[in-house]
N, C-alpha and C positions, 0 to 999 in steps of 0.2 A: 475595583479592579482596573488597572491601567492598560492592560493589553492581554490578548489571548491568541495563541497560534495553535489551532487544533483543526485537523482535517479528518473527515470520515468519508470513506468511499465504499461503494458496493459495486463490484464489477467482475469481469471475466479475465482470467490470467492469460497473458500472451507468452512471451519468452521468459524463461527462468534461468538464472545463472547462479550457481552455487560455487563459492570459492572456499577452499580449505586454508585457514590461516595458521600461524604458529600457535603452538599450545593446544591444538585440537579444536580451536574455535572455528566457526563458519561465518561467512558473509553471504547473505542472500540478496540478490537484486532481481526484481521482476518488473515486467510491464503489466499494467492493469488498465483494461478498457472499460470506460463508462459511456453509456449512450443516453441520448436525449432525442426526442422527436419533436417536430413542429410541422405545421401545414404551410405549404407554399404553393400558391396557385391551385388550391384544392387537393394537392397531393401531399402525402406524408413523406417527410424527409428525415432520415436518421442522421444524427451528428454524433460521431464517436470521438472522445478525448482519450488520449493515452497518458498514463501517469507512471513515472518511475518510482517504484517503492523499494526501500532498503531496510533490511532487518539486520541489526548489529548486536542487539542485546543477546548474549551467548545462548541462553536457554530458548529464547524466542527464535533465533536464527536456526538453531538445531531443529526445531519443529517446523519452521517455514521451509526447510530444505525438502520437505515431503510434498510441497505444493507442486502441482503439475499444470501444464498448459491446458487451458479450457476449464480449469476449476473456477467455481464462483466463490469469491471471498469478500469479506467485509473487513476493512482495515481502519485503524485509528492511529494517528500520529501527528506530526507537525511538518510544515514546509521548511526546507532548508535550501539556500541558494549557494551554489559552488561557483567560484570564479577562477579563471586562469588566463594567462597570456599565451597565445600560440606563437609559433616560430616567426610569423610575420609581424609580431608585436601587437596584434589585435586582441583586445580584451573580450573574452567569451564567458558565458555563464549558462548554467542549467539549474533547474529546480528539481528537487526530489522530495519524496515523502519519507521521513524517518519514522518507521512504524514502531509502536509500543504495544500494539495489541492486534490480533486478527481472529476472525471466525471463518471456518471453512463450512461450506454448504455442499451437500451432495444429494443426489436423487434418492439414495437408499438410507440416509440417516439424517437426523436433525442437526442443527448447528453445533459445531464443536468449538467451545470457547478456549482460546489460547491467549492468555494475558500474563505477560511477564514484565509489565512496566515497572520501573523503579517506583518506590513509594511516593516520590515527589511528582511523578508524572500525572497527567490528567486521568481521573478515574474512568474506567471503561464500563460500559454496560455489560452485565454478567448474565442476563437472561434474555432469550430471544424476544420476549414481549417488550423489552426496554429499547429495542431497535427503532429508529425513527422512520420505519416504513411499514 
């Protein structure tokens, strides 16, 4: 294998933006917080990273539109870099996760598997015991 671009994240949802596109399709963008802790001078310090996740696959985006702020989700996808030039002529870029699969977790039910990845996409774990945690 010459390369692999695969991301797996488990975190809490921040803002959710659902856009209705032509033809009844949806585009869902959300922020996902992941946290890690470490000890500094004997005290635990939490470090939170925010990730921009994008759902564009039609059936996946339709289901992702039901995700709400505070939900815990597991996503799989790939990192994409978007670049543009602003009015001042400066080149800007941002990274986002193009999601091909997600699982929702709630306190009242077990993981709900949502996987609408194209056949060529990286295979997703389909059972909770397949998760890497």
